[in-house]
N, C-alpha and C positions, 0 to 999 in steps of 0.2 A: 504494500500500500504506500502510496505517496503521502508524505507528511505535508500537511497544509499548515503554513505558519500565518498567523494573523498578528497584526500589531494593533495595539489598543492605545488610543490617545485619550488622555484625560485632560480636562481643563482644571486649572487651579481653582480651589474654592474661593468664592467671593467672601468678603468680610462679613456679609450678613448671614451666610450659611455656616453652620458649625462643621468642623472637619470630621470626616467619618472615622470611627474608632476601628483600629486594625488589631485589636487584642484578640487572642484565641478564644476567649469566652464569648465574644460577640459572633464568631463564625461557626463554632461547633458546640454540641451539647456537652454539659459537664460529664465527666467520666465517673461512673459508680463502680466501686470495687466488686469483683465477682467472687463468690465463694469458691474456695479451693477444694474441690472434691475430685476424686478419681472417677473416670468414666466407667460406668457399669460395674458396680460392686466395690468391695473394700479396696483399700490402697494396695497397689502392686498386682492386682489381679486382672486389670484391663489391658488391652493391647497397647504397646508402646508405639509412639510415632513422634513426629516433629511437634513442637509446641503449637497449639492452636489447631491442629489437624484432627479431623474425626476419623475414627477407624472405619474401614469399609464394612458394610453390612454383608453377612454371608448371602450369596446369591441363592434364592429359592427357586427351584425349578418346579413349576406347576405341572402336575401330572393329572390327566383326566382320569376320573374313576373308571375302572374296568367295567365294561358293559357285560351284563349277564348273558350267558348263552341262551338261545331261544327256548330250550326245554326248561331251564330254571326260571326264566322270565314268565313263561306260561304257567308253571307250577305256582308261582307267587300270585299271578292274576286269578287263577282258579281258586286258590286258597282264600283270597279276598272276597270272591263272590260266594263261595260255599260257607264262609264264616259269617256272612251278613254284613261285612264292611262295605261292600260295593253292591250296587244293584245288578241284576242279571243282564240288563240291556247294555252294560258296560262292555260285555264280551261280544256284542252283536257283530261287529266287523271282523272279529278275530276267530270266528267259528265257521265251519262249513258242514253241509250235510245235516245229519241228525244231532250233532253235538249241542247246538243251541237249544233244541227241544229237550235234550237230556238235562241240560242245566236248568231249564225252566221247571222241570219236574223235581230236580234235586234241591234247588236253592231254597224253596219255602221251608224245608225241614231244617235248614242251616246245620248240616251235619258236623261242621267243624267249629261251631260256636262253643266257647268255654266260659265258665263263670269267672275264672281268674284272669290270668294274663292272656294276651293275644296269642292265637295259635301260631306255631313256628314251623317252618319247613326244615326238617332235619336232614334228610337225604334226598337226592334227586339223581336218578341214573337213567340212562337211555340206551336203546339198542336200535340201530338203523337197519330195518329189514331190506330197504332199498334206498337209493340215493335221495329220493324226494319224499321220504316218510321216516318218521322216528316214533318209536314206541317208548313211553316214559313211565317209570314207576317212582313214586315218591312216598316218603313217610312224613307224617305231620304230628307234632306233639300238641295235644289239646289238653291242657291241665296235666293230669297224671296219666292220661291215656295216650297211646301211640296208634295212629290211624294210618291206613294205606290209601293211596290214590293212584290210579293208572289212567293215562290218556294217550291219544295218538295225535301227532302233528303231521300235517301234509303240506308240502310246498306247492303253491299254485303256479300258474303260468307267469304271474307277475313277480315271482321269486320271493313272495312273502309267506311266512309260516302261518297256518291256521289250524285250530283244534278241530279234529274230525270225530272224536269219540271220548267219552269220560265214563269211568267206573270208580266206585268207592268200595271199601271193604264192607260187604254185606248189603250194599245199596246199589241195585242195578236199575237204572232207569230204562224201562221198556217204552220205546216210542211206538205207538200204535200206527201201523201203516194202514192207510185207507185202501181197502181192497173191495172189489165189487161184491155184492151179496152172493152167498154161496148158491150155486146152481145145482139142482139135483140132476144126477146123470140120467140121460134119456135111455129108456129101455125100448128096444124096437117093438112095434105093435104086435108082431108075431109071437113074441116071448111073453106077452101079458096073458094072465089066466082068464 
């Protein structure tokens, strides 16, 4: 950078104006004594540096929390619905096929509701029978009881996982399929008595 020099011309004060005071008190604030304490902790424990310098703060690397794998995420979501913490329609876009109807039948009973603490997902294991499907079994602690939950996840054409079936220990939600009325078999007219 080029240094720019400027000259300042002043005119001498006239006898009617008082001369400006050039004492340090008029141009700066008065200095107050600072307490002499060691930085961060008792004397001798802080980092040493040049006088008046602050020690550098340790650099903190922010890490993103690890995302849950899809099977554990769905286990937590199902647990929230089946314990009554969330409504059934919360899973509407995350289910496919009969799974939503199964949840509608299971949720009013709130099978994972406990009187004490919130139910906790203890284990969650999966087995992939094929590349776009996962079968999951999980154990849930509800108070002093340990319950079992099994469900199936299927990956759709949009590469999103959706729940396809749900079963609980001892509670099987049977979804009634609407079939036409039963038809009596026809007996040929010759065979009739």
